VOBA-1610 file (N, C-alpha, C; in pm, whole numbers, padded with zeros to 5 digits, always signed):
BEGIN
Met-00771+02256+00175Met-00708+02176+00279Met-00739+02029+00260Val-00868+01997+00229Val-00905+01855+00213Val-00831+01797+00093Ser-00823+01871-00018Ser-00756+01814-00139Ser-00608+01794-00110Met-00546+01881-00033Met-00404+01865+00002Met-00384+01736+00084Phe-00474+01712+00177Phe-00466+01590+00257Phe-00488+01466+00170Ser-00580+01476+00077Ser-00608+01368-00016Ser-00491+01336-00104Gln-00425+01442-00151Gln-00307+01425-00234Gln-00195+01360-00157Asp-00172+01404-00032Asp-00069+01342+00052Asp-00096+01192+00083Lys-00224+01163+00104Lys-00267+01024+00127Lys-00244+00940+00007Thr-00279+00992-00113Thr-00259+00922-00241Thr-00107+00902-00265Ala-00029+01004-00242Ala+00117+00989-00266Ala+00176+00886-00171Thr+00132+00884-00046Thr+00177+00791+00053Thr+00139+00645+00012Arg+00016+00630-00030Arg-00030+00498-00076Arg+00051+00450-00195Gln+00076+00539-00291Gln+00155+00502-00412Gln+00299+00465-00370Ala+00358+00537-00277Ala+00491+00501-00230Ala+00495+00365-00166Ile+00393+00334-00087Ile+00385+00203-00017Ile+00371+00093-00124Val+00280+00113-00221Val+00263+00012-00326Val+00388-00012-00407Thr+00459+00094-00437Thr+00587+00083-00511Thr+00690+00004-00431Ala+00699+00033-00305Ala+00789-00040-00213Ala+00751-00188-00207Met+00622-00215-00196Met+00571-00356-00195Met+00613-00429-00320His+00593-00365-00437His+00630-00422-00567His+00773-00450-00575Lys+00856-00356-00540Lys+01004-00374-00551Lys+01057-00482-00460Gly+00990-00501-00343Gly+01036-00600-00246Gly+00975-00736-00266Asp+00877-00750-00356Asp+00805-00876-00367Asp+00890-00976-00451Gln+00945-01072-00383Gln+01021-01181-00445Gln+00946-01315-00438Tyr+00816-01312-00396Tyr+00743-01429-00379Tyr+00720-01505-00508Ile+00746-01632-00504Ile+00716-01723-00616Ile+00654-01848-00551Gly+00529-01861-00567Gly+00459-01972-00496Gly+00356-02041-00586Leu+00246-01974-00608Leu+00136-02030-00688Leu+00151-02000-00832Leu+00276-02014-00881Leu+00307-01982-01019Leu+00266-02096-01111Lys+00196-02064-01218Lys+00160-02164-01315Lys+00278-02198-01403Pro+00298-02323-01441Pro+00409-02357-01536Pro+00393-02278-01659Trp+00510-02249-01727Trp+00515-02175-01853Trp+00422-02236-01955Ala+00341-02152-02017Ala+00242-02196-02117Ala+00264-02128-02248Leu+00242-02205-02355Leu+00252-02149-02492Leu+00113-02138-02546Pro+00091-02046-02640Pro-00040-02039-02709Pro-00060-02169-02790Pro-00184-02208-02814Pro-00209-02329-02892Pro-00155-02311-03036Asn-00115-02421-03097Asn-00068-02424-03235Asn+00053-02335-03254Thr+00140-02322-03154Thr+00261-02247-03165Thr+00358-02316-03261Gln+00395-02241-03369Gln+00483-02300-03470Gln+00598-02210-03504Thr+00595-02087-03462Thr+00706-01992-03492Thr+00822-02029-03408Pro+00937-02057-03471Pro+01056-02094-03393Pro+01107-01982-03310Ile+01170-02012-03197Ile+01230-01914-03111Ile+01381-01903-03147Asp+01421-01780-03176Asp+01565-01758-03203Asp+01632-01745-03068Lys+01724-01836-03029Lys+01789-01835-02903Lys+01871-01707-02877Glu+01913-01640-02979Glu+01996-01518-02963Glu+01915-01386-02968Lys+01795-01392-03015Lys+01711-01272-03022Lys+01660-01234-02886Glu+01650-01100-02864Glu+01589-01053-02744Glu+01444-01023-02772Tyr+01360-01080-02682Tyr+01212-01066-02693Tyr+01161-00975-02585Phe+01058-00901-02623Phe+00998-00804-02530Phe+00915-00879-02425Thr+00940-00850-02302Thr+00881-00921-02191Thr+00815-00823-02092Val+00696-00851-02050Val+00625-00763-01957Val+00586-00839-01831Ala+00620-00785-01719Ala+00576-00842-01585Ala+00483-00742-01524Thr+00358-00782-01508Thr+00260-00693-01441Thr+00245-00744-01298Trp+00217-00654-01212Trp+00196-00680-01069Trp+00089-00590-01021Gly-00009-00646-00950Gly-00115-00564-00898Gly-00158-00605-00761Thr-00197-00510-00677Thr-00251-00540-00548Thr-00387-00476-00533Met-00478-00547-00462Met-00612-00500-00443Met-00666-00556-00316His-00777-00507-00269His-00843-00560-00151His-00896-00696-00187Thr-00885-00793-00097Thr-00929-00930-00125Thr-01074-00937-00168Ala-01157-00845-00126Ala-01298-00843-00168Ala-01310-00821-00320Arg-01210-00772-00387Arg-01213-00750-00529Arg-01166-00869-00610Ala-01120-00972-00546Ala-01060-01088-00613Ala-01157-01154-00711Phe-01286-01175-00672Phe-01380-01242-00757Phe-01408-01160-00884Lys-01422-01029-00863Lys-01440-00939-00983Lys-01318-00950-01075Phe-01203-00948-01017Phe-01081-00957-01093Phe-01079-01095-01171Ala-01108-01202-01104Ala-01105-01334-01168Ala-01207-01340-01283Arg-01323-01286-01263Arg-01428-01288-01368Arg-01381-01211-01491Leu-01322-01093-01469Leu-01279-01013-01582Leu-01156-01066-01655Thr-01067-01126-01579Thr-00941-01172-01637Thr-00958-01309-01707Ser-01066-01383-01678Ser-01082-01509-01752Ser-01092-01489-01900Ala-01161-01382-01941Ala-01174-01349-02084Ala-01041-01306-02141Ile-00955-01244-02058Ile-00821-01199-02106Ile-00740-01319-02147Gly-00744-01425-02062Gly-00666-01546-02095Gly-00702-01605-02228Glu-00832-01612-02255Glu-00880-01667-02386Glu-00823-01582-02500Gln-00832-01452-02487Gln-00784-01364-02595Gln-00634-01368-02608Leu-00563-01376-02494Leu-00418-01383-02494Leu-00365-01505-02567His-00434-01616-02555His-00388-01741-02619His-00453-01766-02755Ser-00521-01663-02810Ser-00580-01681-02942Ser-00470-01675-03047Glu-00497-01745-03156Glu-00396-01751-03266Glu-00369-01614-03321Gly-00245-01586-03345Gly-00204-01459-03403Gly-00189-01344-03305Ser-00188-01373-03172Ser-00175-01268-03074Ser-00033-01210-03067Gly+00063-01291-03112Gly+00205-01249-03099Gly+00266-01290-02971Leu+00192-01359-02889Leu+00243-01411-02760Leu+00337-01531-02787Ile+00453-01531-02717Ile+00540-01646-02718Ile+00504-01739-02608Gly+00482-01685-02487Gly+00446-01770-02373Gly+00414-01682-02255Glu+00362-01747-02148Glu+00321-01672-02031Glu+00310-01761-01910Thr+00316-01693-01793Thr+00281-01759-01670Thr+00220-01652-01580Arg+00156-01695-01471Arg+00087-01603-01381Arg+00074-01662-01244Gln+00051-01575-01145Gln+00030-01625-01011Gln-00056-01524-00935Val-00123-01577-00833Val-00199-01492-00738Val-00150-01532-00600Ser-00164-01438-00505Ser-00129-01465-00365Ser-00211-01371-00277Thr-00234-01414-00158Thr-00306-01333-00059Thr-00213-01308+00058Trp-00202-01182+00092Trp-00113-01136+00201Trp-00198-01069+00310Gly-00303-01128+00349Gly-00393-01072+00446Gly-00519-01026+00380Phe-00612-00979+00461Phe-00742-00945+00409Phe-00743-00833+00304Ser-00651-00740+00322Ser-00654-00622+00232Ser-00544-00624+00120Asp-00483-00741+00099Asp-00375-00745+00001Asp-00377-00873-00076Phe-00455-00873-00187Phe-00462-00982-00281Phe-00377-00937-00399Arg-00279-01019-00439Arg-00190-00980-00547Arg-00201-01071-00668Ala-00187-01016-00787Ala-00194-01092-00910Ala-00074-01046-00995Glu-00010-01143-01059Glu+00106-01112-01144Glu+00095-01190-01274Thr+00141-01129-01380Thr+00152-01195-01507Thr+00294-01169-01562Phe+00343-01268-01639Phe+00472-01258-01704Phe+00451-01306-01846Thr+00460-01214-01945Thr+00437-01249-02083Thr+00554-01209-02171Val+00583-01295-02268Val+00689-01271-02366Val+00628-01263-02503Trp+00670-01164-02580Trp+00606-01131-02710Trp+00706-01140-02823His+00656-01181-02944His+00744-01178-03061His+00788-01039-03089Glu+00702-00941-03078Glu+00731-00801-03106Glu+00663-00712-03004Arg+00721-00600-02972Arg+00663-00509-02876Arg+00525-00462-02919Glu+00512-00445-03051Glu+00379-00400-03107Glu+00268-00501-03079His+00303-00633-03073His+00202-00731-03042His+00146-00711-02903Met+00237-00680-02809Met+00193-00652-02672Met+00103-00530-02670Ala+00144-00427-02738Ala+00069-00299-02734Ala-00070-00322-02793Ala-00081-00398-02901Ala-00209-00429-02963Ala-00298-00503-02865Phe-00242-00602-02796Phe-00316-00683-02700Phe-00367-00597-02585Tyr-00283-00513-02531Tyr-00320-00431-02416Tyr-00429-00332-02449Gln-00441-00295-02576Gln-00546-00201-02620Gln-00672-00270-02663Ser-00668-00405-02667Ser-00781-00483-02722Ser-00896-00496-02623Gly-01000-00558-02672Gly-01125-00570-02601Gly-01121-00618-02457Ala-01090-00749-02432Ala-01103-00802-02296Ala-01005-00738-02202His-00882-00707-02245His-00788-00643-02155His-00825-00501-02121Arg-00867-00427-02223Arg-00905-00288-02198Arg-01030-00281-02109Arg-01124-00371-02133Arg-01248-00371-02051Arg-01211-00401-01901Ala-01127-00496-01878Ala-01089-00530-01740Ala-01012-00417-01676Met-00921-00356-01747Met-00843-00243-01689Met-00937-00126-01656Thr-01036-00101-01743Thr-01127+00010-01719Thr-01213-00019-01596Glu-01266-00143-01587Glu-01357-00178-01474Glu-01278-00189-01345Met-01152-00221-01347Met-01074-00242-01223Met-00989-00119-01188Lys-01001-00011-01263Lys-00918+00106-01250Lys-00907+00158-01104Glu-01020+00163-01037Glu-01024+00215-00897Glu-00993+00107-00798Asp-00985-00021-00836Asp-00969-00130-00742Asp-00827-00181-00731Val-00746-00169-00834Val-00614-00231-00834Val-00505-00124-00853Ser-00398-00144-00776Ser-00279-00059-00793Ser-00180-00144-00872Phe-00147-00106-00993Phe-00062-00182-01082Phe+00081-00125-01092Arg+00175-00215-01113Arg+00312-00180-01144Arg+00354-00271-01260Val+00446-00219-01343Val+00492-00298-01458Val+00643-00294-01471Arg+00696-00408-01507Arg+00840-00417-01544Arg+00841-00459-01691Arg+00926-00390-01764Arg+00945-00431-01908Arg+01092-00457-01928Val+01122-00578-01978Val+01261-00620-01994Val+01279-00686-02129Trp+01402-00707-02174Trp+01441-00784-02287Trp+01498-00918-02247Val+01445-01023-02303Val+01485-01161-02266Val+01526-01234-02390Lys+01644-01297-02386Lys+01689-01374-02501Lys+01607-01509-02509Gly+01589-01555-02631Gly+01517-01678-02647Gly+01578-01794-02567Ser+01706-01790-02546Ser+01773-01899-02471Ser+01740-01896-02326Asp+01685-01781-02277Asp+01651-01769-02134Asp+01506-01807-02105Leu+01426-01838-02208Leu+01287-01875-02185Leu+01274-02010-02116Pro+01173-02020-02026Pro+01155-02148-01957Pro+01101-02259-02052Thr+01114-02380-02005Thr+01062-02498-02078Thr+00914-02500-02058Pro+00831-02513-02161Pro+00686-02520-02144Pro+00647-02633-02047Gly+00560-02604-01954Gly+00508-02700-01862Gly+00599-02737-01747Asp+00718-02676-01741Asp+00818-02710-01639Asp+00817-02606-01532Ser+00777-02644-01410Ser+00764-02549-01299Ser+00898-02493-01254Thr+01003-02580-01251Thr+01133-02538-01202Thr+01193-02429-01292Ser+01192-02447-01422Ser+01248-02344-01509Ser+01163-02221-01511Thr+01032-02237-01491Thr+00941-02120-01488Thr+00974-02034-01362Lys+00988-02097-01248Lys+01024-02028-01129Lys+01158-01957-01137Ala+01255-02025-01198Ala+01388-01962-01215Ala+01378-01836-01303Phe+01301-01846-01414Phe+01280-01739-01506Phe+01217-01619-01439Val+01108-01643-01365Val+01038-01532-01291Val+01128-01472-01188Ser+01205-01554-01116Ser+01302-01503-01015Ser+01400-01413-01080Arg+01449-01447-01197Arg+01548-01357-01269Arg+01481-01227-01310Ile+01354-01228-01351Ile+01287-01101-01385Ile+01274-01018-01257Lys+01226-01080-01147Lys+01208-01006-01024Lys+01339-00949-00965Asn+01449-01021-00990Asn+01579-00976-00939Asn+01648-00875-01028Gly+01589-00843-01144Gly+01649-00746-01236Gly+01763-00799-01315Asp+01760-00926-01350Asp+01878-00988-01423Asp+01870-00962-01572Phe+01762-00905-01624Phe+01747-00880-01765Phe+01753-00731-01792Pro+01800-00690-01910Pro+01805-00549-01945Pro+01664-00487-01949Glu+01654-00367-01893Glu+01525-00297-01892Glu+01488-00254-02032Ala+01363-00264-02065Ala+01310-00214-02192Ala+01238-00081-02163Val+01300+00027-02197Val+01246+00157-02166Val+01116+00173-02237Lys+01015+00231-02168Lys+00887+00252-02228Lys+00899+00348-02345Lys+00832+00312-02453Lys+00832+00399-02573Lys+00747+00522-02549Ala+00792+00633-02601Ala+00721+00758-02577Ala+00591+00764-02659
//
């Protein structure tokens, strides 16, 4: 009986988090689009690049732990040879029990993203935050011509809005 109640409670929580994610159109504390240092690979305006939008909600009390763990991720993300084209991120607080963090990353190849997500800092943070954060992910294809201008807040906000509104083709998760 207890496990059945626990399963119902978990399913209800997951449904609520999914609804929160789908309805979240907030764009506020968004960092301007950033490129990795020493970026020299040209962007093909017609090519579709693999793009990942992560969204997570957690209790505000977990925000400092999250910040500590994710600072190392940023360093690794922007290291030379990561395959990253560019990224932006934002955090927001929606009351005491709802701290949200989002990332939007574009990759030269899908495999680069997969390698990064399995790597040291990212894997460590995901393992340590497993019980603290409810994550959702959108994967889409974005043409090089749709990428925001580095350092420009206006084009970054427009780009993120298009991702959140479903304006780009979905990239189905590989099996």
